[in-house]
KOLGULO-369696 format. One record per residue (C-alpha): residue number from 0; residue in three letters; x, y, z. Coordinates in nm, 2 decimals, padded with zeros to 4 digits. Layout:
<recs>
i NUM	aa ala	c1 X	c2 Y	c3 Z
...
</recs>
This chain:
<recs>
i 0	aa met	c1 -00.30	c2 -01.97	c3 -01.62
i 1	aa met	c1 00.03	c2 -01.78	c3 -01.61
i 2	aa asp	c1 00.34	c2 -01.97	c3 -01.53
i 3	aa lys	c1 00.54	c2 -01.76	c3 -01.29
i 4	aa asp	c1 00.87	c2 -01.93	c3 -01.39
i 5	aa lys	c1 00.82	c2 -01.82	c3 -01.75
i 6	aa leu	c1 00.75	c2 -01.45	c3 -01.67
i 7	aa gln	c1 00.99	c2 -01.21	c3 -01.84
i 8	aa leu	c1 01.16	c2 -00.93	c3 -01.66
i 9	aa leu	c1 01.12	c2 -00.59	c3 -01.81
i 10	aa glu	c1 01.45	c2 -00.41	c3 -01.82
i 11	aa asp	c1 01.56	c2 -00.11	c3 -02.02
i 12	aa asn	c1 01.89	c2 -00.03	c3 -02.19
i 13	aa tyr	c1 02.02	c2 00.12	c3 -01.87
i 14	aa his	c1 01.96	c2 -00.19	c3 -01.66
i 15	aa arg	c1 01.66	c2 -00.04	c3 -01.48
i 16	aa arg	c1 01.40	c2 -00.30	c3 -01.38
i 17	aa ile	c1 01.06	c2 -00.18	c3 -01.49
i 18	aa asp	c1 00.78	c2 -00.33	c3 -01.27
i 19	aa tyr	c1 00.54	c2 -00.04	c3 -01.22
i 20	aa leu	c1 00.26	c2 00.07	c3 -01.45
i 21	aa arg	c1 00.04	c2 00.38	c3 -01.40
i 22	aa ile	c1 -00.29	c2 00.35	c3 -01.60
i 23	aa ser	c1 -00.48	c2 00.67	c3 -01.66
i 24	aa ile	c1 -00.84	c2 00.57	c3 -01.73
i 25	aa thr	c1 -00.97	c2 00.92	c3 -01.82
i 26	aa asp	c1 -00.84	c2 01.27	c3 -01.88
i 27	aa met	c1 -01.16	c2 01.41	c3 -01.74
i 28	aa cys	c1 -01.17	c2 01.56	c3 -01.39
i 29	aa asn	c1 -01.42	c2 01.74	c3 -01.17
i 30	aa leu	c1 -01.16	c2 02.00	c3 -01.07
i 31	aa arg	c1 -00.95	c2 02.24	c3 -01.27
i 32	aa cys	c1 -00.62	c2 02.27	c3 -01.08
i 33	aa ile	c1 -00.39	c2 02.55	c3 -01.18
i 34	aa tyr	c1 -00.10	c2 02.32	c3 -01.26
i 35	aa cys	c1 -00.29	c2 02.04	c3 -01.42
i 36	aa gln	c1 -00.60	c2 02.14	c3 -01.63
i 37	aa pro	c1 -00.62	c2 02.52	c3 -01.58
i 38	aa ile	c1 -00.75	c2 02.62	c3 -01.93
i 39	aa leu	c1 -01.13	c2 02.60	c3 -01.96
i 40	aa thr	c1 -01.11	c2 02.55	c3 -02.34
i 41	aa thr	c1 -00.90	c2 02.23	c3 -02.30
i 42	aa gly	c1 -01.11	c2 01.96	c3 -02.46
i 43	aa trp	c1 -01.13	c2 01.61	c3 -02.32
i 44	aa lys	c1 -01.09	c2 01.30	c3 -02.53
i 45	aa ser	c1 -01.40	c2 01.16	c3 -02.69
i 46	aa his	c1 -01.54	c2 00.83	c3 -02.58
i 47	aa gln	c1 -01.41	c2 00.66	c3 -02.89
i 48	aa glu	c1 -01.06	c2 00.79	c3 -02.83
i 49	aa ile	c1 -01.04	c2 00.65	c3 -02.47
i 50	aa leu	c1 -00.95	c2 00.29	c3 -02.41
i 51	aa arg	c1 -01.24	c2 00.07	c3 -02.31
i 52	aa tyr	c1 -01.23	c2 -00.12	c3 -01.99
i 53	aa glu	c1 -01.18	c2 -00.45	c3 -02.16
i 54	aa glu	c1 -00.89	c2 -00.30	c3 -02.35
i 55	aa ile	c1 -00.73	c2 -00.17	c3 -02.03
i 56	aa ile	c1 -00.77	c2 -00.51	c3 -01.87
i 57	aa arg	c1 -00.61	c2 -00.69	c3 -02.16
i 58	aa leu	c1 -00.31	c2 -00.46	c3 -02.18
i 59	aa ala	c1 -00.27	c2 -00.47	c3 -01.80
i 60	aa ser	c1 -00.27	c2 -00.85	c3 -01.81
i 61	aa leu	c1 -00.01	c2 -00.88	c3 -02.08
i 62	aa met	c1 00.21	c2 -00.62	c3 -01.91
i 63	aa val	c1 00.20	c2 -00.82	c3 -01.59
i 64	aa asn	c1 00.29	c2 -01.13	c3 -01.79
i 65	aa ile	c1 00.61	c2 -00.96	c3 -01.90
i 66	aa gly	c1 00.72	c2 -00.82	c3 -01.56
i 67	aa ile	c1 00.49	c2 -00.55	c3 -01.42
i 68	aa lys	c1 00.42	c2 -00.62	c3 -01.06
i 69	aa arg	c1 00.23	c2 -00.31	c3 -00.95
i 70	aa ile	c1 -00.04	c2 -00.10	c3 -01.11
i 71	aa arg	c1 -00.18	c2 00.23	c3 -01.01
i 72	aa val	c1 -00.51	c2 00.36	c3 -01.16
i 73	aa thr	c1 -00.51	c2 00.73	c3 -01.22
i 74	aa gly	c1 -00.69	c2 01.00	c3 -01.42
i 75	aa gly	c1 -00.79	c2 01.28	c3 -01.46
i 76	aa glu	c1 -01.01	c2 01.18	c3 -01.17
i 77	aa pro	c1 -01.08	c2 00.80	c3 -01.19
i 78	aa leu	c1 -01.37	c2 00.81	c3 -00.95
i 79	aa ile	c1 -01.59	c2 01.01	c3 -01.18
i 80	aa lys	c1 -01.58	c2 00.72	c3 -01.44
i 81	aa asn	c1 -01.89	c2 00.50	c3 -01.46
i 82	aa gly	c1 -01.81	c2 00.14	c3 -01.37
i 83	aa val	c1 -01.48	c2 00.22	c3 -01.21
i 84	aa ile	c1 -01.53	c2 -00.04	c3 -00.93
i 85	aa his	c1 -01.59	c2 -00.31	c3 -01.19
i 86	aa leu	c1 -01.26	c2 -00.22	c3 -01.36
i 87	aa ile	c1 -01.08	c2 -00.23	c3 -01.02
i 88	aa glu	c1 -01.23	c2 -00.57	c3 -00.95
i 89	aa glu	c1 -01.11	c2 -00.71	c3 -01.29
i 90	aa leu	c1 -00.77	c2 -00.56	c3 -01.25
i 91	aa ala	c1 -00.74	c2 -00.71	c3 -00.90
i 92	aa arg	c1 -00.81	c2 -01.05	c3 -01.05
i 93	aa val	c1 -00.50	c2 -01.03	c3 -01.29
i 94	aa glu	c1 -00.28	c2 -01.32	c3 -01.19
i 95	aa leu	c1 00.05	c2 -01.24	c3 -01.03
i 96	aa leu	c1 -00.02	c2 -00.87	c3 -00.99
i 97	aa glu	c1 00.12	c2 -00.79	c3 -00.65
i 98	aa glu	c1 -00.03	c2 -00.45	c3 -00.58
i 99	aa leu	c1 -00.32	c2 -00.24	c3 -00.71
i 100	aa ser	c1 -00.35	c2 00.12	c3 -00.60
i 101	aa leu	c1 -00.53	c2 00.44	c3 -00.70
i 102	aa thr	c1 -00.47	c2 00.81	c3 -00.71
i 103	aa thr	c1 -00.77	c2 01.05	c3 -00.65
i 104	aa asn	c1 -00.85	c2 01.40	c3 -00.56
i 105	aa ala	c1 -01.07	c2 01.25	c3 -00.29
i 106	aa thr	c1 -01.38	c2 01.46	c3 -00.37
i 107	aa lys	c1 -01.58	c2 01.14	c3 -00.41
i 108	aa leu	c1 -01.37	c2 00.92	c3 -00.18
i 109	aa ala	c1 -01.62	c2 00.91	c3 00.10
i 110	aa gln	c1 -01.87	c2 00.71	c3 -00.11
i 111	aa phe	c1 -01.60	c2 00.50	c3 -00.28
i 112	aa ala	c1 -01.36	c2 00.41	c3 00.00
i 113	aa trp	c1 -01.53	c2 00.09	c3 00.12
i 114	aa pro	c1 -01.61	c2 -00.03	c3 -00.24
i 115	aa leu	c1 -01.25	c2 00.03	c3 -00.34
i 116	aa lys	c1 -01.13	c2 -00.17	c3 -00.04
i 117	aa gln	c1 -01.37	c2 -00.45	c3 -00.12
i 118	aa ala	c1 -01.27	c2 -00.45	c3 -00.49
i 119	aa gly	c1 -00.90	c2 -00.50	c3 -00.41
i 120	aa val	c1 -00.73	c2 -00.17	c3 -00.39
i 121	aa asn	c1 -00.43	c2 -00.19	c3 -00.16
i 122	aa arg	c1 -00.34	c2 00.17	c3 -00.12
i 123	aa val	c1 -00.47	c2 00.52	c3 -00.21
i 124	aa asn	c1 -00.28	c2 00.84	c3 -00.29
i 125	aa ile	c1 -00.47	c2 01.17	c3 -00.25
i 126	aa ser	c1 -00.39	c2 01.49	c3 -00.43
i 127	aa leu	c1 -00.44	c2 01.78	c3 -00.18
i 128	aa asp	c1 -00.26	c2 02.11	c3 -00.21
i 129	aa ser	c1 -00.42	c2 02.33	c3 00.06
i 130	aa leu	c1 -00.59	c2 02.29	c3 00.40
i 131	aa asn	c1 -00.75	c2 02.63	c3 00.37
i 132	aa lys	c1 -01.10	c2 02.62	c3 00.22
i 133	aa glu	c1 -01.08	c2 02.94	c3 00.02
i 134	aa lys	c1 -00.73	c2 02.87	c3 -00.11
i 135	aa tyr	c1 -00.82	c2 02.51	c3 -00.20
i 136	aa ala	c1 -01.11	c2 02.64	c3 -00.40
i 137	aa gln	c1 -00.88	c2 02.89	c3 -00.58
i 138	aa ile	c1 -00.62	c2 02.62	c3 -00.66
i 139	aa thr	c1 -00.88	c2 02.36	c3 -00.78
i 140	aa gly	c1 -01.12	c2 02.59	c3 -00.97
i 141	aa gly	c1 -01.40	c2 02.57	c3 -00.71
i 142	aa gly	c1 -01.34	c2 02.24	c3 -00.52
i 143	aa asn	c1 -01.49	c2 02.18	c3 -00.18
i 144	aa leu	c1 -01.23	c2 02.10	c3 00.08
i 145	aa asn	c1 -01.48	c2 01.95	c3 00.32
i 146	aa asn	c1 -01.55	c2 01.67	c3 00.07
i 147	aa val	c1 -01.18	c2 01.58	c3 00.06
i 148	aa leu	c1 -01.14	c2 01.58	c3 00.44
i 149	aa thr	c1 -01.45	c2 01.36	c3 00.47
i 150	aa gly	c1 -01.30	c2 01.12	c3 00.22
i 151	aa ile	c1 -00.98	c2 01.10	c3 00.41
i 152	aa glu	c1 -01.15	c2 01.02	c3 00.73
i 153	aa glu	c1 -01.36	c2 00.75	c3 00.56
i 154	aa ala	c1 -01.06	c2 00.60	c3 00.39
i 155	aa leu	c1 -00.88	c2 00.57	c3 00.73
i 156	aa arg	c1 -01.19	c2 00.42	c3 00.88
i 157	aa val	c1 -01.22	c2 00.14	c3 00.63
i 158	aa gly	c1 -00.85	c2 00.06	c3 00.65
i 159	aa leu	c1 -00.71	c2 00.19	c3 00.32
i 160	aa asp	c1 -00.34	c2 00.18	c3 00.43
i 161	aa pro	c1 -00.11	c2 00.34	c3 00.37
i 162	aa leu	c1 -00.29	c2 00.66	c3 00.29
i 163	aa lys	c1 -00.07	c2 00.91	c3 00.12
i 164	aa ile	c1 -00.14	c2 01.28	c3 00.08
i 165	aa asn	c1 00.05	c2 01.44	c3 -00.22
i 166	aa val	c1 00.11	c2 01.81	c3 -00.19
i 167	aa val	c1 00.25	c2 02.00	c3 -00.49
i 168	aa val	c1 00.44	c2 02.29	c3 -00.33
i 169	aa met	c1 00.41	c2 02.62	c3 -00.51
i 170	aa lys	c1 00.60	c2 02.93	c3 -00.39
i 171	aa gly	c1 00.37	c2 03.21	c3 -00.28
i 172	aa ile	c1 00.06	c2 02.99	c3 -00.31
i 173	aa asn	c1 00.07	c2 02.71	c3 -00.06
i 174	aa asp	c1 00.42	c2 02.70	c3 00.08
i 175	aa asp	c1 00.29	c2 02.88	c3 00.40
i 176	aa glu	c1 00.10	c2 02.56	c3 00.49
i 177	aa leu	c1 00.39	c2 02.31	c3 00.52
i 178	aa glu	c1 00.37	c2 02.30	c3 00.90
i 179	aa asp	c1 -00.01	c2 02.24	c3 00.89
i 180	aa phe	c1 00.04	c2 01.95	c3 00.66
i 181	aa val	c1 00.31	c2 01.80	c3 00.88
i 182	aa arg	c1 00.08	c2 01.82	c3 01.18
i 183	aa leu	c1 -00.17	c2 01.59	c3 01.00
i 184	aa thr	c1 00.08	c2 01.31	c3 01.06
i 185	aa val	c1 00.09	c2 01.36	c3 01.44
i 186	aa asp	c1 -00.23	c2 01.17	c3 01.53
i 187	aa lys	c1 -00.32	c2 01.01	c3 01.20
i 188	aa pro	c1 -00.13	c2 00.73	c3 01.02
i 189	aa leu	c1 -00.09	c2 00.94	c3 00.71
i 190	aa gln	c1 00.21	c2 00.98	c3 00.47
i 191	aa val	c1 00.23	c2 01.34	c3 00.36
i 192	aa arg	c1 00.46	c2 01.39	c3 00.07
i 193	aa phe	c1 00.58	c2 01.73	c3 -00.06
i 194	aa ile	c1 00.63	c2 01.72	c3 -00.44
i 195	aa glu	c1 00.84	c2 01.96	c3 -00.64
i 196	aa phe	c1 00.63	c2 02.16	c3 -00.89
i 197	aa met	c1 00.72	c2 02.02	c3 -01.24
i 198	aa pro	c1 00.70	c2 02.20	c3 -01.57
i 199	aa ile	c1 00.44	c2 01.98	c3 -01.75
i 200	aa gly	c1 00.17	c2 02.09	c3 -01.99
i 201	aa asn	c1 00.00	c2 02.43	c3 -02.03
i 202	aa leu	c1 00.04	c2 02.57	c3 -01.68
i 203	aa gly	c1 -00.19	c2 02.83	c3 -01.54
i 204	aa ile	c1 00.09	c2 02.98	c3 -01.34
i 205	aa ser	c1 00.46	c2 03.05	c3 -01.40
i 206	aa trp	c1 00.68	c2 02.75	c3 -01.32
i 207	aa val	c1 00.99	c2 02.96	c3 -01.28
i 208	aa glu	c1 00.82	c2 03.19	c3 -01.03
i 209	aa arg	c1 00.65	c2 02.92	c3 -00.83
i 210	aa tyr	c1 00.91	c2 02.64	c3 -00.81
i 211	aa leu	c1 01.07	c2 02.56	c3 -00.47
i 212	aa pro	c1 01.34	c2 02.29	c3 -00.43
i 213	aa ser	c1 01.28	c2 02.03	c3 -00.17
i 214	aa phe	c1 01.60	c2 02.09	c3 00.02
i 215	aa leu	c1 01.47	c2 02.43	c3 00.13
i 216	aa leu	c1 01.14	c2 02.28	c3 00.25
i 217	aa lys	c1 01.33	c2 02.01	c3 00.44
i 218	aa glu	c1 01.56	c2 02.26	c3 00.60
i 219	aa arg	c1 01.27	c2 02.47	c3 00.72
i 220	aa leu	c1 01.08	c2 02.18	c3 00.86
i 221	aa ala	c1 01.39	c2 02.03	c3 01.03
i 222	aa asn	c1 01.44	c2 02.36	c3 01.21
i 223	aa tyr	c1 01.08	c2 02.38	c3 01.31
i 224	aa phe	c1 01.00	c2 02.02	c3 01.41
i 225	aa gly	c1 01.32	c2 01.82	c3 01.39
i 226	aa leu	c1 01.31	c2 01.55	c3 01.13
i 227	aa ile	c1 01.40	c2 01.18	c3 01.20
i 228	aa pro	c1 01.50	c2 00.99	c3 00.89
i 229	aa thr	c1 01.31	c2 00.66	c3 00.84
i 230	aa asn	c1 01.38	c2 00.36	c3 00.63
i 231	aa ser	c1 01.23	c2 00.36	c3 00.28
i 232	aa leu	c1 00.87	c2 00.24	c3 00.27
i 233	aa ser	c1 00.74	c2 -00.04	c3 00.06
i 234	aa gly	c1 00.71	c2 00.05	c3 -00.31
i 235	aa asn	c1 01.07	c2 00.16	c3 -00.38
i 236	aa gly	c1 00.94	c2 00.49	c3 -00.50
i 237	aa pro	c1 01.13	c2 00.82	c3 -00.52
i 238	aa ala	c1 01.02	c2 00.97	c3 -00.19
i 239	aa glu	c1 01.27	c2 01.04	c3 00.09
i 240	aa tyr	c1 01.09	c2 00.98	c3 00.42
i 241	aa tyr	c1 01.11	c2 01.13	c3 00.77
i 242	aa arg	c1 00.89	c2 01.16	c3 01.07
i 243	aa ile	c1 00.86	c2 01.40	c3 01.37
i 244	aa asn	c1 00.90	c2 01.27	c3 01.72
i 245	aa gly	c1 00.60	c2 01.08	c3 01.85
i 246	aa ala	c1 00.40	c2 01.11	c3 01.52
i 247	aa met	c1 00.19	c2 00.82	c3 01.39
i 248	aa gly	c1 00.25	c2 00.91	c3 01.03
i 249	aa arg	c1 00.55	c2 01.02	c3 00.81
i 250	aa ile	c1 00.64	c2 01.29	c3 00.57
i 251	aa gly	c1 00.82	c2 01.26	c3 00.25
i 252	aa phe	c1 00.99	c2 01.47	c3 -00.02
i 253	aa ile	c1 00.97	c2 01.39	c3 -00.39
i 254	aa ser	c1 01.23	c2 01.59	c3 -00.57
i 255	aa pro	c1 01.24	c2 01.52	c3 -00.95
i 256	aa ile	c1 01.41	c2 01.86	c3 -01.02
i 257	aa ser	c1 01.66	c2 01.91	c3 -00.74
i 258	aa asn	c1 01.74	c2 01.55	c3 -00.67
i 259	aa tyr	c1 01.76	c2 01.37	c3 -01.00
i 260	aa phe	c1 01.64	c2 01.02	c3 -00.93
i 261	aa cys	c1 01.59	c2 00.89	c3 -01.29
i 262	aa ser	c1 01.86	c2 00.63	c3 -01.25
i 263	aa arg	c1 01.61	c2 00.45	c3 -01.02
i 264	aa cys	c1 01.30	c2 00.49	c3 -01.24
i 265	aa asn	c1 01.09	c2 00.17	c3 -01.25
i 266	aa arg	c1 00.77	c2 00.29	c3 -01.42
i 267	aa leu	c1 00.58	c2 00.33	c3 -01.74
i 268	aa arg	c1 00.25	c2 00.51	c3 -01.80
i 269	aa leu	c1 -00.05	c2 00.42	c3 -02.01
i 270	aa thr	c1 -00.24	c2 00.73	c3 -02.12
i 271	aa pro	c1 -00.62	c2 00.74	c3 -02.15
i 272	aa asp	c1 -00.60	c2 00.72	c3 -02.53
i 273	aa gly	c1 -00.38	c2 00.41	c3 -02.52
i 274	aa his	c1 -00.03	c2 00.54	c3 -02.55
i 275	aa leu	c1 00.25	c2 00.39	c3 -02.35
i 276	aa arg	c1 00.45	c2 00.68	c3 -02.21
i 277	aa leu	c1 00.81	c2 00.59	c3 -02.13
i 278	aa cys	c1 00.90	c2 00.90	c3 -01.92
i 279	aa leu	c1 00.68	c2 01.16	c3 -01.75
i 280	aa gly	c1 00.91	c2 01.44	c3 -01.86
i 281	aa met	c1 00.97	c2 01.33	c3 -02.22
i 282	aa glu	c1 00.72	c2 01.32	c3 -02.52
i 283	aa ser	c1 00.82	c2 00.98	c3 -02.65
i 284	aa glu	c1 00.51	c2 00.75	c3 -02.66
i 285	aa leu	c1 00.41	c2 00.42	c3 -02.82
i 286	aa asp	c1 00.05	c2 00.40	c3 -02.96
i 287	aa leu	c1 -00.09	c2 00.06	c3 -02.83
i 288	aa lys	c1 -00.45	c2 00.14	c3 -02.91
i 289	aa glu	c1 -00.42	c2 00.13	c3 -03.28
i 290	aa pro	c1 -00.26	c2 -00.22	c3 -03.31
i 291	aa leu	c1 -00.49	c2 -00.34	c3 -03.03
i 292	aa arg	c1 -00.80	c2 -00.24	c3 -03.22
i 293	aa gln	c1 -00.66	c2 -00.37	c3 -03.55
i 294	aa gly	c1 -00.63	c2 -00.72	c3 -03.40
i 295	aa ala	c1 -00.28	c2 -00.75	c3 -03.28
i 296	aa ser	c1 -00.21	c2 -01.06	c3 -03.08
i 297	aa asp	c1 -00.08	c2 -01.06	c3 -02.72
i 298	aa asp	c1 00.26	c2 -01.16	c3 -02.84
i 299	aa glu	c1 00.27	c2 -00.88	c3 -03.10
i 300	aa leu	c1 00.17	c2 -00.63	c3 -02.84
i 301	aa lys	c1 00.43	c2 -00.76	c3 -02.59
i 302	aa glu	c1 00.70	c2 -00.72	c3 -02.86
i 303	aa leu	c1 00.59	c2 -00.36	c3 -02.93
i 304	aa val	c1 00.63	c2 -00.29	c3 -02.56
i 305	aa met	c1 00.97	c2 -00.45	c3 -02.54
i 306	aa gln	c1 01.09	c2 -00.26	c3 -02.84
i 307	aa ala	c1 00.96	c2 00.07	c3 -02.70
i 308	aa leu	c1 01.13	c2 00.00	c3 -02.37
i 309	aa arg	c1 01.47	c2 00.00	c3 -02.55
i 310	aa thr	c1 01.40	c2 00.37	c3 -02.63
i 311	aa lys	c1 01.32	c2 00.47	c3 -02.27
i 312	aa pro	c1 01.55	c2 00.78	c3 -02.21
i 313	aa thr	c1 01.81	c2 00.80	c3 -01.93
i 314	aa gly	c1 01.60	c2 01.08	c3 -01.77
i 315	aa his	c1 01.36	c2 01.37	c3 -01.81
i 316	aa gln	c1 01.44	c2 01.72	c3 -01.93
i 317	aa phe	c1 01.27	c2 01.92	c3 -01.66
i 318	aa his	c1 01.61	c2 02.10	c3 -01.62
i 319	aa leu	c1 01.53	c2 02.29	c3 -01.94
i 320	aa lys	c1 01.26	c2 02.48	c3 -01.73
i 321	aa gln	c1 01.01	c2 02.50	c3 -02.01
i 322	aa pro	c1 00.66	c2 02.35	c3 -01.97
i 323	aa asn	c1 00.62	c2 02.08	c3 -02.23
i 324	aa gly	c1 00.37	c2 01.85	c3 -02.40
i 325	aa arg	c1 00.04	c2 01.71	c3 -02.27
i 326	aa gln	c1 -00.15	c2 01.83	c3 -01.97
i 327	aa met	c1 -00.08	c2 01.62	c3 -01.66
i 328	aa ala	c1 -00.43	c2 01.49	c3 -01.66
i 329	aa ala	c1 -00.38	c2 01.35	c3 -02.01
i 330	aa ile	c1 -00.07	c2 01.16	c3 -01.91
i 331	aa gly	c1 -00.18	c2 01.02	c3 -01.57
i 332	aa gly	c1 -00.08	c2 01.15	c3 -01.23
</recs>
């Protein structure tokens, strides 16, 4: 039994409180999005390289014990992993964890929405970059948009709330659909968030040619709809939220390039192969899998995490405008 009064608080050298952990349980995905895993020759990690569920649960438990309050399960695509509902159930049982969420491409969400709700998922984020069937297939390497839309409807029906739609905006590819995405919020309690395209991994398109800053999107939508600022929603995340008059839902803008929000960063990432990633836009990682499998105690693993946290950088280097490092799916969305 954890003693809440003895819990440590994770804080880095820049006095940022770290309370959010994203756990990528696989680098595998059933889609091949042009900004995530576009290269067909990209190999996935072997079964032995990937953390086992019991290892994920152990690391998650000790991270909660030293100050993590919220965990998000990501991939790759987490819903293609065998036994994912069992993992969710076990994570939901971690004492003192305040929130458990999941990011998915929603291609399998229709069949998993209710089991996820029952297992203890509090909220779901859906990656969706086009509402046009042909364009969606092009962006995702052959994905079926109908499966995603059905998954969204089922998630709303079973009460997965809030339901967030994440749209990576790419100039000349899907920036002509902004208004269509905003209209989704009129009669559905959705949060549609427009995310700036980031230079991560081996991209299938030019970042320089396709990047659009959020302030241009915001100006365009304000002129078209009128945007009403709203208070920050739960989660203290980086999104800046608005709504249009009379809408049930909201829209948000996440601007890691044009609106540098690293001073408010509160998160860490655990990669599928057991590396603790300190910053999405930097290559610095701590290998936790090796000491875990060599018999390190919980206290020893906690100390490794605390030491690594002291090296968390002040911010990313996306401003260098050069794609870097691992594919996004191998880091965790």
